N, C-alpha and C positions, 0 to 999 in steps of 0.2 A: 279806570276802571273800579269797580267795589267789589271787593270779597267777600262772598256770603258765605264760604263753607270750604274748609281745604283739609287734605289727609298727606299722608307721606307718596299717594298715588296721584291725586289728581287735584285741583280747584275749579270751584263756582264761582264766576265771575260775574257782576252785572255790566254790560256796555251802555247800556238804556235801559230804564226804568219797564222795558218790554222784549229786550233779547238780552240770552243770556249765552255765556262758553261757559264750556267746561274742558282746561287746560289740564293735560297728560303729563307728568312727570316726562321729562328727557334722559333720566338716568336709564343708561344702556341695562342694567340690572333688572330694571321695573319692565322689560318687555322679554318677549321670549324670541326676538325675532332678530336674522343674522341678513346682513347687507348682502351677502352674495346668493341668498335664496331668490334675488330678483331674477326677470328674464335675462337670457343674455342674446337670444334673435331677436335685434334689433333694427335690424335693413330688409327694406323691399326687395328682397331679393328672388326673382321669379324663378319657377321652376319649369322643368320640360314643357309642361302644358300650358305656361304663363301665368298661373295663379302664383300668388304669394303668402307668407305665412309668418306673421311676425309680430313683434309687440313696441307699442308706443307710452311714455307716460301719458296717462290720464289730464286731459284740462282742466282747468280751473272748474268751470261747471261741474263736471261728472263729480270731481271731489268733495266740491261744497255739496252736492246731491245726499252724498253718500255722509257724510260729517253730519248733517241736519237729523238722518235719519237715526245714525246712533246716539247723536245729542238730544232727542226725544226719549229714546231707549233708555241712557245713562240716567236721565233727569227722574222719569217713571220707575227704575226698576235698580238703581243704585243710589243716586244722592236722596231721593226723599226717604226710601226707608233707612236709610244710614243715619240722616239727620234725625228722624223720630227714635230710633234706636238709642242716641244719644242725649234724648231727650229734648229735642229743638225743632220747634213748630217748621216745616218749610212752608216757604212762601208760595202761595198762586202761582200755577204756570205759566212763565211767561208766553207772550205770544212766538217766540224764535228761540229754541235753543239749537246751540250749535258745538258738534266735538271742535276743539280750536285745533286740534294737531292729531295724528296719527299714533300708535308707541313707537317708541325708537326702531328704527329701520326697517317700521312698514312702508309701504308705497302702494299707489293704486296705477294700474293700469290698463290699456285696451287693447285686447289682441283685435289683429284684423288679419281676415282669411279669406282666401279666394279670388274672384275677380280685384282686379289692380284697381279697376277704376269705382268699384262700387262694393267693396269686401264687406262681409260680415265683420261685425264689431261685438267683443263682448268685452265686459269690465272685470276685473280682478285683483284680491287684495294679496300682495305678496310680502314675504320675511317670516312666516311664523317656523320654527325649525321642526313644528309637529304635524301642521297642514299644509300641502302645498300649495292651497290658494283658496281664496273665501270668494264665493262668486255673487255675493249681493252682500247689502248691511245686514241684514236678517240672520244671515250664515255665521254672522263675525259677531254680531251682538255678545250671546254666552260667553266664545273665547275672551272677548274682550272685557265684560265681568269676571272671566275668570286670573286674569291679568290685574284686575284692581283687586281680586281677593288674596294677593300674593303668590298666586300661581301653585296652589298645593297641588301636591303629587301624591297617587294611590302607592301602596305598598309593592304594585308590580313595576312602579317608578316609572308612571305613564301620567300625565296632565287627569286631574280629577276636574275636569271639563267637564259642562252637558251639552256644546255642541255637536252637531251634528257628525263631525269628523271624530273628534276625541271620544264622544262617547257611544257613540254608532249605534245605540240601541232607539233612538227615536226618528225618523223620517221628519226631514226639515219641515215637509207641510204643517206636521202638528204642532213643529215647535212656533213657527211665524203664527198660525191659529191660535195659541194661546197670547200672540203677544198683539193678534188684533190685526196682522197684516199676511191673511193666507191669499195665496196663488197658488193654486197647485201645479205644480212639474208633471210633467208628463212620466220623467223617474219616478216621483213620489207615486202617481197613479199605477206606476208597471209595480213597484214593489209592493203595494197594496194589496193588489192582484195576486202576488206570488205569495205572500202571507197568508191571504185567505187558503190558495191552494194546498198550503204547506200544514195549516195550524186547522182548518174546517172551516165550514161556514162563517163562524164566528171571527176567526183570525186570532191576531195573539190578542191577549189586554192590554187596552189603553194605557199608555202613561196618564198621570194626572196632569192637566196643567198647571196645576199647584206647584208640582214637582219640577215641571218645567222653568217656571218665571219663580223659582225659589228666591227671594231677593237677602235674604240676609248675611251680612259682611263680616265674621267673628274680628272682634278687636283685636288688632297686635300691634305689637311695640317697633315699629320702623323707624326710630328715632338712630339708631346705629346706621344703618343706612343711609342716610344721610349725612351724619358725620362722616361717616368712610369716605365719602366722595366730595366733601367740601375741600 
């Protein structure tokens, strides 16, 4: 592999001239995750009605889908802006960009519920100490960006993160729309209707898409982090 760009938190490498991997630091301090946050209900025990409710680790194909979507996001909104900020011309976008690995102690799970022969399945990313679970790559992308910014905190000692869970002011539909991946959920539609009922015909002022996808990552000296862990 050929290294293109490296920071203390990630490295972008070419596997081929058409495929790029973004490799995250495996240092536990570069992550907000705790291994004890993973689901504990892992056995398909049936309840009194014969239904199941349990978790399994996601298979490789689903994990690959998540990592591809996150890789594309990181290339467009983290890697390219940071290279430009440092005066480096970013290369044309490769055909494929993958996140090589989740942050330390994060893991992807599939929740199986209902009929044991044909259960409903939903995928969730677990690990964060601040967020119970992420339901999609688009829910996680801004939180991942926050991790790569060094996990800045507010005065309230809460994460200074723009994801729907940490920030709480922007519906996921608006975040996904700003990132070009809008698939409105029933929850977002219901929330929009409630906002209109509470605030009048026009609802709350819309948040600028530029604010949602703000890409600047302030330079910090992270060399001590690596020297301490060496």
